[in-house]
C-alpha positions as CSV (number, residue, x, y, z in Angstrom):
1,M,0.0,0.0,0.0
2,A,1.2,3.5,-0.8
3,S,2.4,5.7,2.0
4,L,0.2,8.7,3.0
5,S,2.6,11.1,1.3
6,R,2.0,9.3,-2.0
7,A,-1.8,9.2,-1.8
8,A,-2.3,12.3,-4.0
9,G,0.2,11.1,-6.5
10,L,-1.5,7.8,-6.8
11,L,-4.8,9.5,-7.6
12,R,-3.3,11.1,-10.7
13,R,-1.8,7.9,-12.1
14,L,-4.5,5.3,-11.5
15,D,-7.5,4.5,-13.5
16,S,-10.7,6.1,-12.0
17,T,-12.3,2.7,-11.6
18,S,-9.3,1.0,-9.8
19,S,-9.6,-0.2,-6.2
20,E,-6.3,1.5,-5.4
21,R,-7.6,4.9,-6.5
22,Q,-10.7,4.4,-4.3
23,R,-8.6,3.4,-1.3
24,G,-6.4,6.5,-1.9
25,A,-9.4,8.8,-2.2
26,E,-10.8,7.4,1.1
27,L,-7.5,7.8,2.8
28,V,-7.1,11.4,1.7
29,T,-10.7,12.2,2.7
30,F,-10.2,10.7,6.1
31,R,-6.9,12.6,6.7
32,L,-8.3,15.9,5.6
33,R,-11.4,15.5,7.8
34,Q,-9.1,14.6,10.7
35,M,-6.9,17.6,10.2
36,V,-9.9,20.0,9.9
37,D,-11.6,18.5,12.9
38,E,-8.5,18.8,15.1
39,L,-8.0,22.4,13.8
40,E,-11.6,23.4,14.7
41,S,-11.3,21.7,18.1
42,A,-8.0,23.3,19.0
43,T,-9.2,26.7,17.8
44,S,-12.5,26.6,19.7
45,Q,-10.7,25.5,22.9
46,R,-7.9,28.0,22.4
47,D,-5.4,25.1,22.8
48,E,-2.2,26.4,21.2
49,L,-0.3,23.2,21.8
50,A,-2.9,21.1,20.0
51,L,-3.1,23.8,17.3
52,A,0.7,23.6,16.8
53,R,0.3,19.9,15.9
54,V,-1.9,20.7,12.9
55,V,-0.6,24.0,11.5
56,A,2.8,25.3,10.5
57,P,4.5,27.9,12.7
58,T,3.6,30.8,10.5
59,L,-0.1,29.9,10.5
60,L,0.1,29.3,14.3
61,A,1.1,32.9,14.9
62,R,-1.7,34.2,12.8
63,L,-4.4,32.0,14.4
64,S,-3.1,32.8,17.9
65,S,-3.2,36.5,17.1
66,H,-6.7,36.2,15.8
67,G,-7.7,34.2,18.9
68,A,-6.2,36.9,21.2
69,E,-8.1,39.7,19.4
70,L,-11.4,37.8,19.9
71,A,-10.6,37.2,23.5
72,R,-9.9,40.9,24.1
73,G,-13.4,41.6,22.7
74,Q,-14.9,38.9,24.8
75,V,-15.9,36.9,21.7
76,R,-15.7,33.2,21.3
77,W,-15.2,32.0,17.8
78,R,-16.9,28.7,17.0
79,P,-15.8,27.5,13.6
80,A,-17.9,25.0,11.8
81,R,-18.0,23.4,8.4
82,Q,-20.3,21.1,6.6
83,G,-20.0,19.1,3.4
84,L,-16.2,19.0,3.1
85,R,-15.3,18.0,-0.4
86,W,-11.9,18.0,-2.0
87,A,-10.0,17.6,-5.2
88,E,-6.4,17.8,-6.2
89,A,-5.2,21.3,-6.8
90,D,-3.2,22.3,-9.9
91,R,-0.4,23.6,-7.8
92,V,2.8,21.6,-7.2
93,S,4.5,21.7,-3.9
94,G,8.2,22.4,-3.8
95,S,8.7,20.2,-0.7
96,T,8.8,16.4,-0.4
97,G,5.8,15.0,1.4
98,R,3.5,18.0,0.8
99,A,0.5,18.1,-1.5
100,W,-2.0,20.8,-2.6
101,F,-5.7,20.1,-2.3
102,R,-8.7,22.2,-3.3
103,V,-11.2,22.0,-0.5
104,R,-14.8,23.2,-0.6
105,F,-17.2,23.4,2.3
106,E,-20.2,25.3,3.7
107,D,-19.0,27.8,6.3
108,L,-21.3,27.9,9.4
109,T,-19.0,29.9,11.7
110,T,-20.6,31.6,14.7
111,H,-19.2,34.2,17.1
112,L,-20.5,34.3,20.7
113,G,-19.9,37.7,22.4
114,P,-21.4,40.4,24.6
115,Q,-24.1,41.1,22.0
116,G,-25.1,37.5,21.8
117,L,-24.7,34.8,19.2
118,L,-23.8,36.1,15.7
119,A,-24.0,33.5,12.9
120,A,-22.2,34.1,9.7
121,R,-24.3,33.8,6.6
122,A,-24.0,30.2,5.4
123,E,-21.9,30.4,2.3
124,T,-19.8,28.0,0.3
125,R,-16.0,28.6,0.6
126,E,-13.3,27.2,-1.5
127,L,-9.7,27.1,-0.4
128,E,-6.4,25.6,-1.6
129,L,-4.5,23.9,1.1
130,E,-0.8,22.9,1.1
131,V,-0.6,20.0,3.5
132,D,2.3,18.0,4.9
133,T,1.2,14.4,4.4
134,T,4.2,12.9,6.3
135,T,2.7,13.6,9.7
136,S,-0.3,12.2,11.5
137,P,-2.5,14.2,11.7
138,W,-1.6,16.0,8.5
139,R,-0.2,19.5,9.1
140,L,-1.5,22.6,7.3
141,W,1.3,24.8,5.7
142,Q,-0.5,27.2,3.5
143,V,-4.0,28.4,2.8
144,L,-5.1,30.3,-0.3
145,V,-8.6,31.5,-0.9
146,V,-9.9,30.6,-4.3
147,D,-11.4,33.5,-6.2
148,R,-15.0,33.2,-7.1
149,R,-15.7,33.2,-10.8
C-alpha cells in the first residue's frame, strides 16, 4: 500500500475505476477531515499546543493572534464546516511529502460575544491547502482563498 505522502500522486496515475484509486481517495478524505476536525477543536478550545500539531508555525502565529483579538473583545469563535469536499489542486509543492488540495465546504461559523450569538451567513467557501502528508494528523502549511468566478 502506498504511504500517506504518496496518496495524492496515486490518484493522478491510477484509472478512475481502480480499487487502489478508491482506497487512496478514502484515505485522503479521512486525513483531511481529521486535520480539519483537530484544527476546529484546538481553535475553539484555544489550545495552542494542539493547534501547533496541525498547523505550520507561520499559521500558528496568525491563528493565535486572531484568537487573542477575539478574547480581548470577549468573543468566542466557534468555527464549523459542513459538506467538506476536496479535489487535487493544480499547484505543485516544492517540498517532499507536501501536496496541494482544493477544499470546498459550507461555512457555518458563529461568534458568541457580549451582544449574543452572531452567525455568519451560510456560504460555500473554496480554499487551496498545502498539506504536509508525512505527519499524523496531516499538518497545514499554506491556505489560499480561491477567487469566485
